[in-house]
Structure formats: C-alpha cells, structure tokens
LOVOVO-738793 format. One record per atom (N, C-alpha, C, O): residue in one letter; x, y, z. Coordinates in pm, whole numbers, padded with zeros to 5 digits, always signed. Layout:
<rs>
aXYZ ...
</rs>
This chain:
<rs>
m+00085-00119+00000 m+00000+00000+00000 m+00089+00124+00000 m+00159+00152+00098 a+00086+00197-00110 a+00167+00318-00121 a+00090+00439-00069 a-00034+00439-00066 l+00163+00539-00028 l+00102+00664+00017 l+00064+00748-00105 l+00140+00757-00201 q-00053+00806-00101 q-00095+00895-00208 q-00037+01034-00184 q-00043+01086-00073 f+00019+01092-00288 f+00077+01224-00275 f-00030+01324-00234 f-00135+01330-00299 p-00007+01402-00130 p-00109+01500-00086 p-00134+01606-00193 p-00041+01653-00258 e-00259+01641-00209 e-00295+01743-00308 e-00261+01881-00253 e-00339+01941-00179 i-00143+01930-00290 i-00095+02060-00245 i-00086+02152-00365 i-00013+02124-00461 d-00159+02260-00361 d-00152+02357-00470 d-00018+02429-00462 d+00012+02491-00360 p+00064+02421-00568 p+00195+02488-00563 p+00184+02639-00550 p+00281+02705-00512 i+00066+02695-00581 i+00044+02838-00568 i-00028+02865-00435 i-00137+02813-00413 i+00032+02943-00348 i-00028+02975-00219 i-00147+03069-00238 i-00257+03044-00188 f-00122+03177-00311 f-00231+03269-00345 f-00189+03353-00465 f-00070+03361-00498 s-00286+03414-00528 s-00261+03499-00644 s-00329+03633-00626 s-00440+03642-00572 i-00262+03737-00670 i-00319+03871-00673 i-00302+03922-00815 i-00193+03964-00855 g-00410+03919-00891 g-00401+03956-01032 g-00308+03860-01104 g-00322+03738-01091 p-00211+03913-01180 p-00118+03826-01252 p-00005+03770-01164 p+00072+03684-01207 l+00004+03821-01041 l+00111+03780-00951 l+00069+03658-00869 l-00035+03660-00802 s+00151+03553-00874 s+00123+03432-00796 s+00239+03406-00701 s+00355+03413-00741 v+00207+03377-00577 v+00308+03343-00476 v+00310+03191-00464 v+00209+03130-00428 r+00424+03130-00494 r+00436+02985-00497 r+00513+02934-00376 r+00599+03003-00320 w+00481+02812-00336 w+00551+02750-00224 w+00701+02741-00251 w+00782+02761-00161 y+00738+02710-00375 y+00879+02693-00407 y+00956+02824-00384 y+01067+02823-00330 g+00896+02936-00426 g+00959+03065-00403 g+00969+03099-00255 g+01068+03155-00209 v+00864+03063-00180 v+00865+03087-00035 v+00977+03006+00031 v+01042+03054+00124 m+00999+02884-00017 m+01107+02801+00039 m+01243+02865+00015 m+01329+02862+00103 y+01263+02921-00103 y+01388+02993-00129 y+01402+03112-00035 y+01510+03140+00016 l+01291+03181-00011 l+01294+03297+00079 l+01328+03255+00221 l+01403+03323+00290 i+01273+03141+00265 i+01303+03090+00399 i+01453+03060+00411 i+01517+03097+00510 g+01507+02993+00310 g+01650+02961+00312 g+01736+03085+00315 g+01835+03090+00388 f+01700+03186+00235 f+01778+03309+00231 f+01768+03386+00363 f+01867+03441+00411 t+01647+03388+00421 t+01627+03459+00549 t+01709+03394+00660 t+01769+03463+00741 f+01710+03261+00662 f+01789+03192+00763 f+01938+03219+00743 f+02011+03242+00839 a+01982+03217+00618 a+02123+03245+00589 a+02162+03384+00636 a+02270+03403+00692 m+02073+03482+00615 m+02101+03618+00660 m+02111+03624+00812 m+02200+03690+00867 w+02019+03555+00881 w+02022+03556+01028 w+02150+03493+01081 w+02216+03550+01169 l+02187+03376+01027 l+02305+03306+01076 l+02432+03382+01042 l+02524+03389+01124 a+02438+03440+00923 a+02557+03515+00883 a+02577+03638+00972 a+02689+03666+01013 n+02470+03709+01002 n+02482+03826+01090 n+02522+03785+01231 n+02595+03856+01299 r+02472+03669+01274 r+02511+03619+01407 r+02660+03586+01410 r+02728+03616+01508 q+02710+03527+01304 q+02853+03497+01297 q+02935+03625+01294 q+03040+03634+01358 a+02887+03725+01220 a+02962+03850+01206 a+02970+03926+01338 a+03066+04001+01361 e+02871+03908+01426 e+02869+03977+01554 e+02967+03920+01656 e+02992+03982+01760 k+03024+03803+01628 k+03121+03745+01720 k+03246+03831+01728 k+03285+03893+01629 p+03310+03836+01844 p+03434+03914+01857 p+03540+03865+01758 p+03560+03745+01741 n+03606+03960+01694 n+03716+03930+01601 n+03672+03842+01485 n+03751+03765+01432 s+03546+03852+01444 s+03499+03771+01332 s+03561+03817+01201 s+03574+03738+01107 g+03600+03944+01194 g+03656+03996+01070 g+03551+04035+00968 g+03583+04069+00854 w+03424+04031+01009 w+03313+04063+00918 w+03228+04176+00976 w+03208+04185+01097 t+03179+04262+00887 t+03082+04363+00925 t+02946+04325+00864 t+02939+04242+00773 k+02840+04386+00916 k+02707+04358+00861 k+02697+04401+00715 k+02625+04339+00637 e+02767+04507+00679 e+02766+04552+00540 e+02831+04448+00450 e+02782+04422+00339 q+02940+04388+00496 q+03006+04284+00417 q+02917+04160+00406 q+02912+04096+00301 v+02847+04127+00514 v+02753+04014+00510 v+02646+04039+00405 v+02614+03952+00324 s+02590+04160+00406 s+02486+04195+00310 s+02538+04184+00167 s+02469+04132+00079 d+02660+04235+00144 d+02718+04228+00009 d+02742+04084-00033 d+02713+04047-00146 m+02797+04002+00058 m+02826+03864+00025 m+02699+03786-00007 m+02696+03707-00101 l+02594+03810+00070 l+02468+03742+00044 l+02409+03784-00091 l+02350+03703-00161 f+02426+03910-00126 f+02378+03957-00257 f+02454+03887-00369 f+02394+03838-00464 y+02588+03883-00357 y+02668+03813-00457 y+02629+03665-00464 y+02616+03608-00572 g+02610+03607-00345 g+02574+03465-00340 g+02441+03438-00406 g+02425+03338-00477 m+02343+03526-00383 m+02212+03509-00444 m+02221+03515-00596 m+02159+03434-00665 l+02298+03610-00647 l+02319+03617-00792 l+02387+03491-00844 l+02353+03441-00951 g+02485+03441-00766 g+02554+03320-00806 g+02461+03201-00814 g+02470+03121-00908 v+02372+03188-00716 v+02276+03079-00715 v+02185+03085-00837 v+02164+02985-00905 i+02130+03204-00863 i+02032+03218-00971 i+02097+03202-01108 i+02051+03123-01191 l+02205+03277-01132 l+02269+03271-01263 l+02339+03138-01285 l+02326+03076-01390 g+02415+03094-01183 g+02485+02966-01197 g+02389+02850-01206 g+02411+02756-01283 g+02282+02855-01126 g+02184+02748-01128 g+02118+02732-01263 g+02099+02621-01311 r+02083+02845-01325 r+02018+02839-01457 r+02116+02796-01565 r+02085+02707-01645 v+02233+02857-01569 v+02333+02821-01671 v+02374+02675-01654 v+02388+02603-01752 g+02393+02631-01529 g+02431+02493-01505 g+02325+02395-01552 g+02357+02292-01611 y+02198+02427-01526 y+02090+02338-01569 y+02089+02324-01721 y+02076+02213-01773 v+02102+02436-01791 v+02098+02434-01936 v+02217+02357-01993 v+02200+02276-02084 l+02337+02382-01940 l+02456+02317-01994 l+02469+02171-01951 l+02513+02087-02030 f+02431+02140-01828 f+02447+02003-01777 f+02334+01910-01817 f+02355+01790-01837 y+02212+01966-01830 y+02095+01880-01850 y+02018+01907-01978 y+01941+01821-02022 q+02037+02023-02039 q+01961+02056-02160 q+02052+02112-02269 q+02014+02203-02343 f+02174+02058-02279 f+02271+02115-02372 f+02225+02102-02517 f+02242+02194-02596 g+02165+01987-02550 g+02115+01969-02686 g+02009+02072-02721 g+02008+02127-02832 h+01920+02097-02627 h+01815+02197-02648 h+01877+02335-02664 h+01831+02415-02746 f+01981+02363-02586 f+02049+02492-02593 f+02115+02511-02730 f+02110+02621-02786 i+02177+02406-02783 i+02242+02415-02914 i+02139+02446-03022 i+02165+02525-03113 e+02023+02384-03011 e+01917+02407-03109 e+01856+02546-03096 e+01819+02609-03195 n+01846+02594-02970 n+01783+02723-02945 n+01855+02793-02830 n+01815+02779-02715 p+01961+02869-02859 p+02039+02935-02753 p+01956+03026-02663 p+01992+03047-02547 l+01846+03079-02714 l+01761+03167-02632 l+01692+03090-02520 l+01635+03151-02429 y+01696+02957-02527 y+01637+02875-02419 y+01703+02907-02285 y+01641+02891-02180 l+01828+02951-02288 l+01899+02987-02165 l+01822+03090-02085 l+01827+03091-01962 f+01750+03178-02155 f+01680+03287-02087 f+01533+03255-02059 f+01460+03339-02006 r+01487+03134-02094 r+01348+03098-02073 r+01328+03045-01931 r+01295+02929-01910 i+01349+03133-01835 i+01336+03092-01696 i+01191+03063-01660 i+01162+03000-01558 d+01099+03110-01745 d+00958+03082-01719 d+00927+02933-01737 d+00824+02885-01689 q+01017+02861-01805 q+00999+02717-01824 q+01065+02635-01713 q+01063+02512-01717 g+01123+02704-01616 g+01183+02634-01502 g+01318+02574-01537 g+01363+02581-01651 g+01380+02515-01435 g+01507+02447-01456 g+01622+02515-01384 g+01670+02619-01429 m+01666+02455-01272 m+01781+02504-01196 m+01865+02384-01156 m+01812+02277-01127 s+01995+02401-01154 s+02087+02294-01116 s+02164+02333-00991 s+02221+02442-00984 f+02166+02244-00891 f+02245+02275-00771 f+02392+02288-00807 f+02458+02381-00760 h+02444+02197-00888 h+02587+02200-00918 h+02624+02330-00992 h+02731+02386-00969 g+02535+02377-01080 g+02559+02506-01144 g+02553+02619-01044 g+02634+02711-01048 g+02455+02613-00952 g+02444+02713-00848 g+02566+02715-00759 g+02611+02821-00716 a+02622+02596-00730 a+02742+02587-00647 a+02860+02656-00716 a+02937+02727-00652 l+02874+02634-00847 l+02981+02701-00922 l+02959+02852-00921 l+03055+02929-00914 g+02832+02894-00929 g+02801+03037-00923 g+02839+03097-00789 g+02891+03208-00784 v+02812+03025-00682 v+02847+03075-00548 v+02999+03078-00530 v+03052+03172-00470 i+03069+02978-00582 i+03216+02978-00574 i+03271+03101-00646 i+03362+03167-00596 a+03215+03132-00764 a+03258+03252-00837 a+03229+03377-00755 a+03310+03469-00750 a+03112+03380-00689 a+03076+03495-00606 a+03172+03510-00489 a+03212+03622-00455 i+03210+03399-00428 i+03305+03402-00316 i+03439+03458-00361 i+03499+03541-00292 i+03487+03414-00477 i+03616+03460-00529 i+03612+03610-00556 i+03703+03683-00518 i+03505+03656-00624 i+03493+03798-00656 i+03484+03882-00528 i+03550+03985-00517 f+03403+03837-00432 f+03389+03910-00307 f+03522+03915-00232 f+03560+04019-00180 a+03591+03801-00226 a+03718+03796-00153 a+03821+03890-00215 a+03895+03958-00143 i+03827+03894-00346 i+03922+03983-00414 i+03888+04129-00387 i+03976+04211-00360 r+03759+04162-00394 r+03717+04302-00375 r+03738+04349-00231 r+03769+04467-00208 t+03723+04259-00135 t+03738+04297+00005 t+03876+04261+00061 t+03905+04287+00178 k+03960+04202-00022 k+04095+04162+00018 k+04093+04063+00134 k+04178+04067+00224 k+03996+03975+00131 k+03989+03867+00228 k+04043+03739+00165 k+04056+03729+00043 s+04076+03643+00249 s+04118+03512+00200 s+03999+03440+00137 s+03891+03435+00197 i+04018+03385+00018 i+03910+03312-00049 i+03865+03195+00038 i+03745+03168+00048 l+03959+03125+00099 l+03925+03009+00181 l+03846+03050+00306 l+03751+02981+00345 s+03885+03161+00369 s+03813+03203+00489 s+03672+03249+00454 s+03579+03227+00532 v+03655+03312+00338 v+03520+03351+00295 v+03437+03226+00268 v+03319+03219+00304 g+03498+03127+00204 g+03427+03001+00181 g+03385+02934+00310 g+03274+02882+00321 d+03474+02935+00410 d+03441+02877+00540 d+03326+02951+00607 d+03244+02890+00677 f+03319+03082+00585 f+03212+03161+00644 f+03077+03132+00576 f+02973+03130+00641 v+03081+03110+00445 v+02959+03097+00366 v+02894+02960+00375 v+02772+02951+00385 v+02973+02851+00371 v+02912+02718+00352 v+02816+02673+00462 v+02722+02600+00432 p+02834+02713+00591 p+02732+02672+00688 p+02596+02735+00663 p+02496+02691+00720 l+02591+02839+00579 l+02465+02905+00550 l+02383+02830+00446 l+02264+02857+00430 v+02446+02736+00374 v+02383+02676+00257 v+02284+02563+00287 v+02176+02562+00227 p+02314+02468+00377 p+02229+02349+00389 p+02082+02375+00420 p+01995+02304+00369 v+02052+02473+00503 v+01911+02498+00534 v+01837+02544+00408 v+01719+02511+00390 g+01904+02618+00323 g+01845+02655+00195 g+01819+02533+00109 g+01718+02525+00040 l+01913+02436+00112 l+01893+02311+00039 l+01774+02235+00094 l+01693+02181+00018 l+01763+02230+00227 l+01650+02162+00291 l+01518+02224+00245 l+01425+02153+00205 a+01510+02356+00251 a+01386+02424+00212 a+01357+02403+00064 a+01241+02381+00026 g+01460+02408-00018 g+01440+02390-00162 g+01389+02252-00197 g+01303+02237-00284 r+01441+02149-00129 r+01395+02012-00158 r+01252+01990-00109 r+01177+01915-00170 i+01216+02054+00000 i+01075+02047+00043 i+00988+02114-00062 i+00876+02068-00089 g+01038+02223-00122 g+00965+02287-00232 g+00949+02193-00350 g+00843+02191-00412 n+01054+02114-00382 n+01043+02014-00488 n+00935+01912-00457 n+00859+01871-00545 f+00929+01870-00329 f+00830+01771-00288 f+00689+01829-00301 f+00599+01762-00353 i+00670+01952-00256 i+00539+02016-00266 i+00496+02025-00413 i+00378+02007-00444 n+00591+02053-00501 n+00561+02063-00644 n+00539+01926-00708 n+00495+01918-00822 g+00570+01818-00634 g+00557+01684-00691 g+00652+01658-00805 g+00617+01592-00903 e+00776+01711-00793 e+00875+01697-00900 e+01002+01634-00846 e+01022+01624-00724 l+01089+01590-00936 l+01216+01528-00899 l+01196+01409-00806 l+01272+01390-00711 w+01093+01329-00834 w+01066+01213-00750 w+01166+01102-00775 w+01249+01109-00866 g+01156+00998-00692 g+01254+00891-00695 g+01215+00774-00785 g+01116+00779-00858 r+01295+00670-00779 r+01272+00549-00858 r+01159+00467-00795 r+01125+00485-00678 t+01103+00379-00874 t+00995+00295-00825 t+01046+00202-00715 t+01160+00157-00718 t+00958+00173-00619 t+00997+00092-00504 t+00873+00034-00438 t+00760+00075-00467 d+00895-00062-00346 d+00782-00119-00271 d+00797-00091-00122 d+00733-00159-00041 v+00879+00006-00084 v+00893+00039+00058 v+00762+00100+00108 v+00685+00156+00030 s+00738+00087+00237 s+00608+00127+00293 s+00586+00278+00291 s+00472+00323+00300 w+00693+00357+00279 w+00678+00503+00279 w+00682+00562+00137 w+00696+00683+00120 a+00668+00476+00037 a+00669+00524-00101 a+00544+00606-00131 a+00440+00588-00068 f+00556+00697-00227 f+00445+00781-00270 f+00411+00755-00416 f+00499+00723-00496 v+00284+00767-00448 v+00241+00771-00587 v+00228+00918-00625 v+00136+00986-00579 f+00320+00967-00708 f+00320+01108-00746 f+00232+01129-00870 f+00234+01046-00961 p+00156+01237-00875 p+00065+01261-00987 p+00134+01259-01124 p+00075+01213-01222 t+00259+01308-01130 t+00330+01312-01258 t+00427+01195-01274 t+00501+01189-01372 g+00425+01102-01178 g+00521+00992-01182 g+00462+00859-01221 g+00525+00755-01203 g+00341+00860-01276 g+00279+00735-01317 g+00210+00666-01200 g+00205+00720-01090 p+00158+00546-01224 p+00079+00478-01121 p+00160+00402-01017 p+00105+00356-00917 l+00291+00388-01039 l+00373+00308-00949 l+00428+00392-00833 l+00458+00510-00850 p+00440+00330-00714 p+00496+00403-00599 p+00645+00431-00618 p+00718+00352-00678 r+00687+00545-00565 r+00826+00588-00584 r+00886+00638-00453 r+00815+00679-00361 h+01018+00633-00448 h+01089+00691-00333 h+01064+00841-00329 h+01070+00907-00432 p+01035+00897-00211 p+01028+01044-00197 p+01170+01099-00184 p+01209+01148-00078 s+01246+01090-00291 s+01389+01124-00286 s+01411+01270-00253 s+01518+01307-00204 q+01311+01355-00279 q+01324+01496-00240 q+01341+01507-00089 q+01419+01589-00040 l+01266+01425-00015 l+01274+01429+00132 l+01405+01367+00182 l+01459+01410+00284 y+01456+01266+00110 y+01587+01210+00146 y+01692+01319+00135 y+01777+01335+00222 e+01686+01395+00024 e+01784+01501+00004 e+01767+01613+00106 e+01865+01666+00158 a+01642+01647+00136 a+01618+01750+00238 a+01680+01710+00371 a+01738+01793+00441 f+01666+01583+00406 f+01716+01536+00535 f+01868+01529+00538 f+01931+01584+00629 f+01928+01464+00440 f+02074+01442+00444 f+02153+01563+00395 f+02246+01607+00462 e+02117+01618+00278 e+02191+01731+00223 e+02158+01861+00297 e+02236+01956+00294 g+02041+01862+00363 g+02001+01981+00437 g+02028+01969+00585 g+02125+02027+00636 l+01944+01895+00656 l+01952+01890+00802 l+02080+01825+00853 l+02151+01884+00934 v+02110+01705+00806 v+02229+01633+00857 v+02357+01709+00824 v+02444+01724+00910 l+02369+01757+00701 l+02490+01830+00663 l+02503+01959+00744 l+02614+01997+00782 f+02392+02026+00771 f+02395+02146+00853 f+02448+02116+00994 f+02533+02188+01046 i+02396+02009+01054 i+02439+01972+01189 i+02588+01939+01190 i+02660+01978+01283 i+02634+01867+01089 i+02777+01831+01080 i+02863+01957+01071 i+02963+01970+01141 l+02824+02050+00984 l+02903+02172+00966 l+02903+02259+01090 l+03006+02315+01128 i+02786+02270+01155 i+02778+02352+01276 i+02866+02292+01386 i+02938+02364+01455 w+02860+02161+01400 w+02946+02095+01501 w+03093+02117+01468 w+03172+02150+01557 f+03130+02098+01343 f+03270+02109+01302 f+03322+02251+01317 f+03438+02273+01352 a+03233+02351+01290 a+03276+02490+01289 a+03275+02555+01426 a+03308+02673+01438 k+03238+02482+01530 k+03234+02540+01665 k+03374+02571+01717 k+03390+02656+01805 k+03475+02503+01665 k+03612+02527+01708 k+03692+02584+01591 k+03658+02561+01475 p+03799+02659+01621 p+03884+02709+01513 p+03938+02594+01429 p+03988+02495+01482 r+03928+02608+01300 r+03971+02505+01207 r+04066+02565+01103 r+04063+02685+01079 p+04150+02482+01041 p+04236+02532+00934 p+04153+02594+00822 p+04048+02541+00784 a+04199+02707+00770 a+04127+02777+00665 a+04104+02684+00545 a+04197+02622+00494 g+03981+02674+00502 g+03945+02589+00389 g+03887+02456+00429 g+03825+02389+00347 s+03906+02416+00555 s+03860+02282+00596 s+03707+02275+00606 s+03648+02171+00578 i+03643+02385+00646 i+03497+02385+00658 i+03435+02379+00518 i+03340+02305+00495 a+03490+02459+00427 a+03442+02455+00288 a+03467+02317+00228 a+03382+02264+00156 g+03582+02259+00258 g+03612+02126+00208 g+03516+02022+00261 g+03473+01933+00187 l+03481+02032+00389 l+03386+01938+00448 l+03249+01950+00383 l+03181+01850+00361 f+03209+02072+00351 f+03080+02091+00282 f+03082+02020+00147 f+02989+01945+00115 l+03186+02044+00067 l+03194+01980-00064 l+03194+01828-00052 l+03125+01759-00127 l+03273+01778+00041 l+03281+01634+00062 l+03147+01578+00109 l+03101+01475+00058 g+03085+01645+00206 g+02959+01596+00261 g+02846+01600+00160 g+02774+01501+00143 y+02830+01715+00091 y+02722+01724-00006 y+02743+01624-00120 y+02651+01552-00159 g+02865+01621-00172 g+02893+01531-00284 g+02865+01386-00249 g+02810+01312-00330 t+02904+01345-00128 t+02881+01207-00084 t+02733+01177-00068 t+02684+01075-00117 f+02661+01265+00001 f+02517+01244+00021 f+02444+01241-00113 f+02360+01154-00136 r+02474+01336-00201 r+02405+01343-00330 r+02436+01220-00415 r+02346+01165-00480 f+02562+01176-00415 f+02599+01059-00493 f+02519+00937-00448 f+02471+00860-00531 c+02505+00919-00317 c+02433+00803-00265 c+02283+00813-00291 c+02220+00714-00327 i+02226+00931-00272 i+02081+00947-00289 i+02041+00934-00435 i+01927+00899-00465 e+02134+00960-00527 e+02103+00945-00668 e+02061+00801-00702 e+01992+00780-00802 y+02100+00703-00621 y+02057+00565-00645 y+01908+00548-00619 y+01848+00450-00663 f+01847+00643-00549 f+01703+00637-00520 f+01624+00738-00604 f+01502+00732-00608 r+01693+00828-00670 r+01628+00933-00749 r+01615+00890-00894 r+01708+00833-00951 e+01501+00916-00954 e+01478+00881-01094 e+01570+00963-01184 e+01571+01086-01176 p+01649+00896-01270 p+01737+00971-01361 p+01653+01055-01458 p+01538+01021-01488 d+01711+01162-01507 d+01643+01244-01606 d+01609+01160-01728 d+01695+01089-01782 a+01484+01167-01772 a+01436+01078-01878 a+01516+01093-02007 a+01541+00994-02075 h+01557+01216-02041 h+01626+01238-02168 h+01776+01208-02159 h+01846+01211-02260 i+01825+01177-02037 i+01967+01143-02019 i+01983+00998-01976 i+02067+00926-02030 g+01902+00956-01879 g+01912+00819-01829 g+02039+00796-01750 g+02093+00888-01687 l+02088+00672-01754 l+02211+00635-01685 l+02321+00610-01785 l+02300+00543-01886 y+02439+00663-01759 y+02553+00638-01845 y+02602+00495-01822 y+02626+00455-01708 a+02617+00422-01929 a+02659+00280-01923 a+02563+00199-01837 a+02598+00092-01787 g+02440+00251-01820 g+02340+00181-01741 g+02372+00176-01593 g+02312+00097-01519 v+02468+00261-01547 v+02515+00251-01408 v+02510+00383-01333 v+02461+00388-01221 i+02560+00490-01394 i+02583+00614-01320 i+02501+00728-01381 i+02487+00739-01503 s+02446+00813-01294 s+02360+00922-01339 s+02441+01050-01359 s+02556+01060-01317 q+02378+01146-01425 q+02442+01276-01444 q+02471+01343-01311 q+02577+01403-01293 g+02377+01331-01215 g+02399+01390-01083 g+02519+01330-01013 g+02592+01401-00943 q+02541+01200-01030 q+02657+01135-00968 q+02787+01179-01033 q+02888+01199-00966 i+02784+01194-01165 i+02904+01240-01236 i+02942+01380-01190 i+03060+01410-01172 l+02842+01466-01169 l+02868+01603-01125 l+02908+01609-00978 l+02973+01704-00935 s+02868+01508-00900 s+02900+01507-00757 s+03039+01454-00728 s+03101+01492-00628 l+03090+01366-00812 l+03223+01308-00789 l+03332+01414-00777 l+03415+01405-00686 p+03337+01515-00866 p+03440+01619-00848 p+03428+01692-00716 p+03529+01736-00661 m+03305+01707-00664 m+03287+01772-00534 m+03349+01688-00423 m+03415+01742-00334 v+03329+01557-00429 v+03387+01469-00328 v+03540+01476-00332 v+03605+01489-00229 i+03596+01469-00452 i+03742+01471-00468 i+03798+01606-00425 i+03898+01613-00353 a+03733+01716-00470 a+03781+01850-00435 a+03768+01875-00285 a+03858+01934-00224 g+03657+01830-00226 g+03638+01849-00082 g+03741+01776+00000 g+03798+01833+00094 a+03766+01649-00034 a+03866+01571+00040 a+04005+01632+00022 a+04082+01643+00117 g+04036+01672-00102 g+04166+01733-00128 g+04185+01863-00055 g+04294+01891-00004 l+04079+01945-00049 l+04088+02074+00020 l+04108+02054+00169 l+04183+02129+00232 m+04041+01955+00228 m+04059+01929+00372 m+04201+01883+00402 m+04261+01927+00500 v+04255+01794+00319 v+04392+01746+00339 v+04489+01864+00328 v+04578+01880+00411 w+04471+01944+00224 w+04558+02060+00203 w+04549+02157+00321 w+04650+02208+00367 a+04425+02182+00370 a+04405+02276+00481 a+04477+02231+00606 a+04541+02311+00673 y+04468+02102+00638 y+04532+02054+00760 y+04683+02045+00745 y+04755+02052+00845 k+04734+02032+00624 k+04878+02034+00605 k+04933+02174+00621 k+05043+02193+00673 n+04855+02275+00576 n+04901+02413+00586 n+04870+02475+00721 n+04945+02559+00771 k+04757+02433+00781 k+04719+02473+00917 k+04717+02624+00937 k+04766+02675+01038 s+04661+02695+00839 s+04636+02838+00857 s+04499+02851+00920 s+04397+02843+00851 t+04495+02871+01051 t+04370+02862+01127 t+04276+02978+01099 t+04318+03093+01093 t+04149+02945+01082 t+04044+03045+01067 t+03966+03053+01197 t+03975+02963+01281 h+03889+03159+01213 h+03810+03176+01335 h+03701+03072+01344 h+03655+03019+01243 s+03660+03042+01467 s+03541+02959+01485 s+03423+03028+01420 s+03402+03148+01439 q+03343+02952+01343 q+03238+03012+01263 q+03106+03025+01337 q+03022+03107+01298 v+03085+02947+01441 v+02956+02942+01508 v+02974+02960+01658 v+03066+02903+01716 s+02887+03039+01719 s+02895+03058+01863 s+02860+02932+01936 s+02773+02855+01893 s+02927+02909+02049 s+02897+02792+02131 s+02771+02819+02212 s+02727+02732+02288 
</rs>
C-alpha cells in the first residue's frame, strides 16, 4: 500500500497576474535563515566581518545561485536543447535550476567578493558554507510540494504515488535530500565549525559531505528521462558530484597540512 501524494496547490495565493508559490517561499526561507546566521557569525568578537560585508556577500551569493543554477541546468541537463535554441537559456519561465551550477556560481561569487574585500578566499568560503544546507532543505521540500524530482519505483512502505510519476509508488527522494543534504549536513558543519579550524577545511567538508550524500541518494532518485544512466550505471547527478567529493577531500587534506587557522564560525 503506497502513500498517495497529498494534493498541495503549488500556488499559495494569487493577486491579479502575480502568484506566490511554495517553491519561491522556500527559497525565501532559506535566504532569510542564511542572513540571520551570517549576521550572528559577524557579531562574534574578532569575526573579521561587518554587517555591510555580510549583506554584500549574500547579494553576490544570491546572484551566483540564480545565474549559476540556470546556466548549469541548461549546460548540464539541456545542452542539446540549448544548441538548437540558444535563447532557451533565458526561458526561466519554463523552469530548470541545477544545484551544481548554483554551487559554481556561489564559488565565483566568493572569489569575486574575496578579491574586492581583500579577504582570503578560503576564509570567505568557510564563512559561507554553513549558510547553505538549510536553503537546500527548504528547496527540496519545495520540490516535494511541487511533486517533482521524485525517486525510482519501489515497494517500501513510505513510497508515494506522485501525480506526474505514473501509477507506481516511488521513493520520496526529495525528502531524502532535504534530510541528508540539508539537516544532517547542517548539523555536521555547525558541530565542526564550533572550534577554530584550518582555513578551507569547513568549505572542504561541505563539498565532501554534499557530494557524498548526493551521490548516494542518486541511487534512489529517478534519472532524467532524456539522459538516463551512463553505461546503465551512473547518473548525471553522480558524475557532477564526484568532483565535489574529490575537491572536498583534497581541500581538507591541504588545509590541515598548511594549518592556517580560521576563526570559529559558530557561537557555542
């Protein structure tokens, strides 16, 4: 007996042509939490951050998420469509965002911000990454509410029959990602960042943790229909996550060898 997907209207309310959607609200929740946590970190003694710098970094980060997420989705998942119609890149009304593209956008934002403020790129990365997982958690709940990005067919007792996923029960992989990539990863980063760590190690742990969780959860997530599995084994999401795992592990090793200590990121 599978669970029936709850009938949730993705639109909360509409005022004329303007519609407020649950997915957009989830992004707002993630951004609001990031702003609160970042300002709390900046208020710590000797944090090296001002509220103005936090505001600027969050603005850069938001642009990185939106622009990188869209460009990444088009290049990683719809490249053939893009070649046929390059203007598809700007058709945001048709949806489509990629976490891996958004991550590259945020990395670019971190580099630009660090250069402009003459801060260490690694220390800025360490400051930013604990802000990310709650946004991921909220975003995946938004995916679940929209009934999209569902998992592979299964007979587990907590499977759902999604309206757009056919008659067979499927893994609620959006909730798996919300739990592991959002809540669990957040707890790990907060615990790790409570003490001074080598510069770059917190950012490295984020890359390693997210890449590992995403790679594993991809075994429960339905591959993109137009891409499928490469060699019948590995998905596009797993291919994109492997470099994160390698880069994260390498960055942590490098950080501990150099031992340039950064401030504790979270208040005890």
